[in-house]
C-alpha distance (Angstrom), angle and dihedral (degrees) to the residues before:
residue distance angle dihedral
M1 . . .
T2 3.79 . .
A3 3.77 123.2 .
P4 3.80 110.9 -114.0
I5 3.69 125.7 -115.6
G6 3.88 114.0 -130.9
L7 3.76 124.3 -139.1
L8 3.81 125.0 -158.8
G9 3.78 117.9 -179.4
G10 3.76 129.8 -176.5
T11 3.80 145.2 117.7
F12 3.85 92.1 -94.6
D13 3.77 91.2 -154.0
P14 3.00 86.2 179.5
V15 3.79 112.4 -6.6
H16 3.83 108.9 -131.2
L17 3.85 142.8 -175.2
G18 3.77 92.0 -89.7
H19 3.76 90.1 62.4
L20 3.79 93.4 45.6
R21 3.79 96.2 42.9
I22 3.81 94.8 53.4
A23 3.80 89.3 47.2
L24 3.88 93.2 49.6
E25 3.84 92.4 47.7
V26 3.71 93.8 49.5
L27 3.79 94.4 43.8
E28 3.82 91.9 53.4
A29 3.79 102.1 32.6
L30 3.80 95.6 46.9
S31 3.83 98.1 35.7
F32 3.71 97.7 -122.2
Q33 3.87 122.5 177.7
E34 3.75 88.7 -129.8
V35 3.83 144.0 -37.9
R36 3.74 116.4 -115.2
F37 3.80 118.0 -150.8
I38 3.78 109.8 -148.2
P39 3.81 114.0 -170.1
A40 3.81 115.7 -156.4
A41 3.72 119.3 -125.7
Q42 3.88 96.8 -161.0
P43 3.85 109.6 10.1
P44 3.86 108.7 -149.6
H45 3.79 96.2 -149.5
R46 3.81 100.7 40.9
P47 3.86 140.4 54.5
E48 3.73 118.4 -91.7
P49 3.83 112.0 -73.6
A50 3.80 117.2 -94.4
L51 3.79 92.0 -129.1
C52 3.74 125.3 52.2
T53 3.82 121.6 -109.0
A54 3.76 94.7 -98.6
D55 3.77 94.1 50.5
R56 3.78 94.7 48.7
L57 3.68 88.1 48.1
R58 3.82 91.5 55.8
L59 3.77 90.7 50.7
L60 3.83 90.4 49.0
K61 3.78 94.5 48.5
A62 3.83 90.3 49.9
A63 3.86 90.3 52.1
L64 3.70 97.2 48.4
A65 3.85 98.9 41.5
D66 3.76 99.5 98.7
Q67 3.73 103.2 37.2
P68 3.82 122.5 92.5
G69 3.59 112.5 -141.2
F70 3.77 96.9 30.8
V71 3.80 114.4 112.6
L72 3.70 130.4 -175.8
D73 3.80 116.4 -136.9
T74 3.77 115.6 -170.8
R75 3.76 101.2 179.3
E76 3.85 92.9 116.9
L77 3.79 90.6 54.0
N78 3.71 90.6 54.1
R79 3.73 96.9 47.3
P80 3.88 120.8 85.3
G81 3.82 121.0 -125.0
P82 3.82 132.0 23.2
S83 3.83 114.5 -16.7
Y84 3.79 100.5 -115.2
M85 3.86 111.8 -176.1
V86 3.83 92.1 -145.8
D87 3.84 90.4 62.9
T88 3.85 89.5 47.7
L89 3.78 90.3 50.9
K90 3.77 93.0 49.0
E91 3.71 90.1 51.6
L92 3.85 92.3 48.9
R93 3.84 91.3 46.8
R94 3.75 89.4 55.6
E95 3.68 91.4 51.3
V96 3.80 102.3 44.4
G97 3.83 97.5 36.3
P98 3.76 133.2 -119.7
E99 3.81 97.0 -69.7
Q100 3.88 103.8 49.9
P101 3.84 110.3 104.2
L102 3.82 112.8 -124.3
C103 3.73 121.4 -166.4
L104 3.81 120.8 -164.6
I105 3.85 108.9 -154.8
L106 3.75 115.9 -143.5
G107 3.85 136.4 168.9
V108 3.74 118.7 -120.2
D109 3.78 93.0 -101.7
A110 3.77 93.9 47.5
F111 3.81 90.4 50.1
A112 3.75 91.1 52.7
L113 3.78 89.0 54.9
L114 3.84 94.1 47.3
P115 3.85 93.2 102.4
S116 3.75 87.9 63.7
W117 3.83 92.9 58.9
N118 3.77 122.3 105.4
R119 3.87 109.7 -84.8
W120 3.83 89.8 -12.1
E121 3.90 90.4 165.8
E122 3.85 88.3 70.9
I123 3.81 93.5 56.8
A124 3.79 98.3 80.0
A125 3.83 90.5 59.0
L126 3.82 91.1 53.6
T127 3.82 106.5 42.0
H128 3.76 147.1 -1.3
V129 3.76 117.6 -112.4
V130 3.74 124.2 -130.9
V131 3.79 112.7 -161.3
A132 3.79 113.4 -154.0
S133 3.77 95.3 -143.5
R134 3.73 137.0 -167.8
P135 3.90 125.0 -135.5
G136 3.81 114.3 -78.1
G137 3.78 129.5 22.0
S138 3.70 131.5 102.0
Q139 3.75 106.2 -87.2
R140 3.85 96.7 -169.1
A141 3.82 89.0 50.6
E142 3.78 90.4 49.0
A143 3.86 90.4 51.8
A144 3.86 98.3 39.4
W145 3.76 90.9 115.2
W146 3.81 97.4 48.5
R147 3.84 114.0 122.2
G148 3.87 93.3 -137.4
G149 3.71 144.4 38.5
I150 3.78 129.2 -47.4
F151 3.80 110.0 -132.5
N152 3.79 123.7 -146.1
N153 3.78 98.4 -165.6
S154 3.81 135.3 31.2
E155 3.76 95.3 -122.3
Q156 3.87 88.5 74.7
L157 3.72 90.0 68.6
A158 3.70 92.3 69.5
T159 3.83 96.2 48.0
S160 3.78 97.1 68.1
P161 3.79 135.2 26.7
A162 3.82 97.6 -124.5
G163 3.77 150.1 -19.7
G164 3.71 106.2 81.3
V165 3.85 134.3 103.9
Y166 3.79 119.2 -149.4
F167 3.85 125.6 -173.8
H168 3.81 110.8 -144.1
R169 3.82 118.9 -175.2
V170 3.71 113.0 -130.7
T171 3.89 136.6 178.5
A172 3.68 106.7 -77.6
L173 3.90 107.8 -124.2
E174 3.80 107.3 173.7
I175 3.81 96.8 -153.2
A176 3.80 124.5 139.0
S177 3.69 129.2 -173.2
T178 3.86 89.8 -137.8
R179 3.81 89.9 59.3
L180 3.79 92.6 46.0
R181 3.84 92.1 54.6
Q182 3.81 89.6 49.7
L183 3.79 93.2 50.8
I184 3.80 91.9 48.6
A185 3.82 90.6 47.8
Q186 3.77 88.8 53.7
G187 3.77 92.3 52.9
H188 3.76 95.3 -104.5
S189 3.84 126.6 138.3
V190 3.85 119.8 -112.7
R191 3.77 93.4 -168.4
Y192 3.86 112.0 143.1
L193 3.79 88.9 25.5
V194 3.81 92.6 71.9
P195 3.85 131.0 30.3
D196 3.80 111.3 -83.9
A197 3.82 89.7 -117.5
V198 3.86 89.8 57.4
W199 3.81 92.7 47.1
R200 3.79 92.8 49.3
L201 3.75 90.6 50.5
I202 3.82 93.1 49.6
Q203 3.79 91.6 50.5
E204 3.78 93.6 46.1
E205 3.83 93.8 50.9
H206 3.68 96.9 35.0
W207 3.73 94.5 -126.8
Y208 3.86 124.5 175.0
Protein backbone atom coordinates (compact mmCIF):
# COMPACT_ATOMS: atom_id res chain seq x y z
CA MET A 1 0.00 0.00 0.00
CA THR A 2 1.13 3.55 -0.74
CA ALA A 3 0.41 6.41 1.66
CA PRO A 4 -1.98 8.91 0.06
CA ILE A 5 -1.24 12.54 -0.73
CA GLY A 6 -3.84 14.98 0.59
CA LEU A 7 -4.97 18.01 -1.42
CA LEU A 8 -6.60 21.09 0.10
CA GLY A 9 -7.67 23.87 -2.25
CA GLY A 10 -9.16 27.28 -1.59
CA THR A 11 -8.65 31.00 -1.86
CA PHE A 12 -7.10 31.18 1.64
CA ASP A 13 -8.15 34.83 1.92
CA PRO A 14 -6.88 34.69 4.63
CA VAL A 15 -5.75 31.22 5.64
CA HIS A 16 -7.01 30.44 9.16
CA LEU A 17 -6.85 27.82 11.90
CA GLY A 18 -9.88 25.99 10.53
CA HIS A 19 -7.97 25.20 7.33
CA LEU A 20 -4.84 24.20 9.21
CA ARG A 21 -6.52 22.10 11.89
CA ILE A 22 -8.47 20.03 9.36
CA ALA A 23 -5.30 19.45 7.33
CA LEU A 24 -3.33 18.40 10.42
CA GLU A 25 -6.00 16.01 11.70
CA VAL A 26 -6.33 14.37 8.30
CA LEU A 27 -2.55 14.18 7.84
CA GLU A 28 -2.05 12.43 11.17
CA ALA A 29 -5.19 10.31 11.49
CA LEU A 30 -5.14 8.99 7.93
CA SER A 31 -1.34 8.59 7.69
CA PHE A 32 -0.93 10.77 4.60
CA GLN A 33 2.50 11.42 3.11
CA GLU A 34 1.69 15.12 3.05
CA VAL A 35 -1.09 17.63 2.57
CA ARG A 36 -0.65 20.03 -0.32
CA PHE A 37 -2.27 23.45 0.01
CA ILE A 38 -3.36 24.62 -3.44
CA PRO A 39 -4.38 28.31 -3.51
CA ALA A 40 -6.74 29.25 -6.34
CA ALA A 41 -5.94 32.14 -8.65
CA GLN A 42 -9.44 32.70 -10.06
CA PRO A 43 -12.01 30.73 -8.03
CA PRO A 44 -14.93 29.78 -10.30
CA HIS A 45 -17.60 29.76 -7.56
CA ARG A 46 -16.59 32.83 -5.56
CA PRO A 47 -15.89 36.54 -6.02
CA GLU A 48 -12.35 37.62 -6.73
CA PRO A 49 -10.15 37.35 -3.61
CA ALA A 50 -9.74 40.50 -1.52
CA LEU A 51 -5.96 40.15 -1.52
CA CYS A 52 -3.84 39.77 -4.62
CA THR A 53 -2.14 36.48 -5.40
CA ALA A 54 1.26 37.54 -4.05
CA ASP A 55 -0.15 38.68 -0.71
CA ARG A 56 -2.26 35.57 -0.17
CA LEU A 57 0.83 33.54 -0.97
CA ARG A 58 2.84 35.40 1.66
CA LEU A 59 0.19 34.61 4.28
CA LEU A 60 0.06 30.96 3.31
CA LYS A 61 3.84 30.58 3.41
CA ALA A 62 3.86 32.11 6.89
CA ALA A 63 1.12 29.71 8.05
CA LEU A 64 2.78 26.56 6.71
CA ALA A 65 6.38 27.33 7.64
CA ASP A 66 6.66 25.32 10.85
CA GLN A 67 4.52 22.26 10.13
CA PRO A 68 6.16 19.12 8.71
CA GLY A 69 4.00 17.46 6.10
CA PHE A 70 2.38 20.69 4.89
CA VAL A 71 3.39 21.56 1.32
CA LEU A 72 2.57 24.63 -0.75
CA ASP A 73 1.54 23.90 -4.35
CA THR A 74 1.25 27.03 -6.51
CA ARG A 75 0.27 25.45 -9.83
CA GLU A 76 -3.15 27.16 -9.97
CA LEU A 77 -1.52 30.56 -9.40
CA ASN A 78 0.74 29.91 -12.37
CA ARG A 79 -2.03 28.75 -14.70
CA PRO A 80 -4.13 31.28 -16.66
CA GLY A 81 -7.92 31.24 -16.54
CA PRO A 82 -10.32 29.93 -13.87
CA SER A 83 -8.84 27.58 -11.29
CA TYR A 84 -10.74 24.39 -12.06
CA MET A 85 -9.84 21.56 -9.70
CA VAL A 86 -10.29 18.94 -12.42
CA ASP A 87 -7.41 20.52 -14.38
CA THR A 88 -5.24 20.53 -11.26
CA LEU A 89 -6.04 16.88 -10.58
CA LYS A 90 -5.15 15.91 -14.14
CA GLU A 91 -1.79 17.66 -13.85
CA LEU A 92 -1.10 15.98 -10.53
CA ARG A 93 -2.09 12.58 -11.84
CA ARG A 94 0.36 12.93 -14.72
CA GLU A 95 3.11 13.85 -12.24
CA VAL A 96 2.56 11.20 -9.57
CA GLY A 97 1.56 8.37 -11.89
CA PRO A 98 -1.51 6.17 -12.14
CA GLU A 99 -1.03 4.23 -8.90
CA GLN A 100 -0.41 6.97 -6.30
CA PRO A 101 -3.51 7.53 -4.11
CA LEU A 102 -4.67 11.16 -4.11
CA CYS A 103 -7.23 12.49 -1.65
CA LEU A 104 -9.06 15.76 -2.19
CA ILE A 105 -10.08 17.18 1.21
CA LEU A 106 -13.44 18.94 1.29
CA GLY A 107 -15.77 20.22 3.95
CA VAL A 108 -19.32 18.89 4.03
CA ASP A 109 -20.75 22.02 2.38
CA ALA A 110 -18.15 21.98 -0.40
CA PHE A 111 -18.75 18.28 -1.01
CA ALA A 112 -22.48 18.89 -1.38
CA LEU A 113 -21.70 21.47 -4.08
CA LEU A 114 -19.26 19.26 -5.96
CA PRO A 115 -21.83 18.34 -8.67
CA SER A 116 -21.83 22.03 -9.66
CA TRP A 117 -18.07 21.98 -10.33
CA ASN A 118 -16.65 22.05 -13.84
CA ARG A 119 -16.43 18.49 -15.25
CA TRP A 120 -17.15 17.05 -11.82
CA GLU A 121 -17.96 13.64 -13.29
CA GLU A 122 -14.26 13.18 -14.09
CA ILE A 123 -13.08 13.77 -10.53
CA ALA A 124 -13.76 10.25 -9.21
CA ALA A 125 -11.37 8.85 -11.82
CA LEU A 126 -8.60 11.14 -10.60
CA THR A 127 -8.82 11.20 -6.80
CA HIS A 128 -10.51 9.97 -3.67
CA VAL A 129 -12.45 12.54 -1.67
CA VAL A 130 -12.07 12.87 2.10
CA VAL A 131 -15.00 14.77 3.56
CA ALA A 132 -14.19 16.58 6.81
CA SER A 133 -17.49 15.82 8.50
CA ARG A 134 -19.34 17.00 11.56
CA PRO A 135 -21.18 14.75 14.02
CA GLY A 136 -24.58 13.60 12.80
CA GLY A 137 -25.97 13.42 9.28
CA SER A 138 -26.49 10.51 6.96
CA GLN A 139 -23.18 10.04 5.20
CA ARG A 140 -24.45 7.60 2.61
CA ALA A 141 -27.36 9.87 1.78
CA GLU A 142 -24.97 12.81 1.44
CA ALA A 143 -22.84 10.81 -1.03
CA ALA A 144 -25.64 9.08 -2.98
CA TRP A 145 -24.75 10.96 -6.17
CA TRP A 146 -21.00 10.17 -5.99
CA ARG A 147 -19.68 8.34 -9.06
CA GLY A 148 -17.47 5.99 -7.06
CA GLY A 149 -17.38 3.90 -3.90
CA ILE A 150 -18.20 4.91 -0.34
CA PHE A 151 -15.44 3.76 1.99
CA ASN A 152 -16.07 2.59 5.54
CA ASN A 153 -12.47 2.80 6.77
CA SER A 154 -9.49 4.97 5.98
CA GLU A 155 -7.23 2.04 5.03
CA GLN A 156 -9.18 1.74 1.79
CA LEU A 157 -7.76 5.09 0.66
CA ALA A 158 -4.30 3.54 0.31
CA THR A 159 -5.39 0.48 -1.67
CA SER A 160 -6.45 2.27 -4.85
CA PRO A 161 -5.48 5.56 -6.52
CA ALA A 162 -8.92 7.15 -6.80
CA GLY A 163 -12.67 6.67 -6.80
CA GLY A 164 -13.71 6.52 -3.16
CA VAL A 165 -15.30 8.94 -0.73
CA TYR A 166 -14.50 8.70 2.98
CA PHE A 167 -16.14 10.74 5.73
CA HIS A 168 -13.67 11.66 8.48
CA ARG A 169 -14.88 13.40 11.62
CA VAL A 170 -12.80 16.45 12.53
CA THR A 171 -12.80 19.07 15.26
CA ALA A 172 -15.47 21.60 14.38
CA LEU A 173 -13.94 25.07 14.15
CA GLU A 174 -16.54 27.47 12.80
CA ILE A 175 -14.12 29.95 11.25
CA ALA A 176 -14.78 31.60 7.89
CA SER A 177 -12.44 33.85 5.93
CA THR A 178 -15.37 36.13 5.07
CA ARG A 179 -16.06 36.75 8.75
CA LEU A 180 -12.36 37.34 9.46
CA ARG A 181 -12.21 40.02 6.79
CA GLN A 182 -15.29 41.67 8.28
CA LEU A 183 -13.78 41.67 11.78
CA ILE A 184 -10.52 43.18 10.56
CA ALA A 185 -12.37 45.86 8.56
CA GLN A 186 -14.27 46.76 11.74
CA GLY A 187 -11.03 47.19 13.67
CA HIS A 188 -11.28 43.95 15.66
CA SER A 189 -8.53 41.44 16.32
CA VAL A 190 -8.57 37.99 14.73
CA ARG A 191 -5.82 36.69 16.96
CA TYR A 192 -6.41 33.03 17.97
CA LEU A 193 -8.43 32.55 14.77
CA VAL A 194 -5.37 32.68 12.51
CA PRO A 195 -1.74 31.69 13.18
CA ASP A 196 0.22 34.39 14.99
CA ALA A 197 2.56 34.75 12.01
CA VAL A 198 -0.43 35.43 9.76
CA TRP A 199 -1.94 37.98 12.15
CA ARG A 200 1.39 39.82 12.47
CA LEU A 201 1.72 40.05 8.70
CA ILE A 202 -1.85 41.32 8.28
CA GLN A 203 -1.20 44.03 10.87
CA GLU A 204 2.16 45.02 9.43
CA GLU A 205 0.82 45.32 5.89
CA HIS A 206 -2.58 46.79 6.88
CA TRP A 207 -4.40 44.15 4.85
CA TYR A 208 -8.19 43.81 4.82
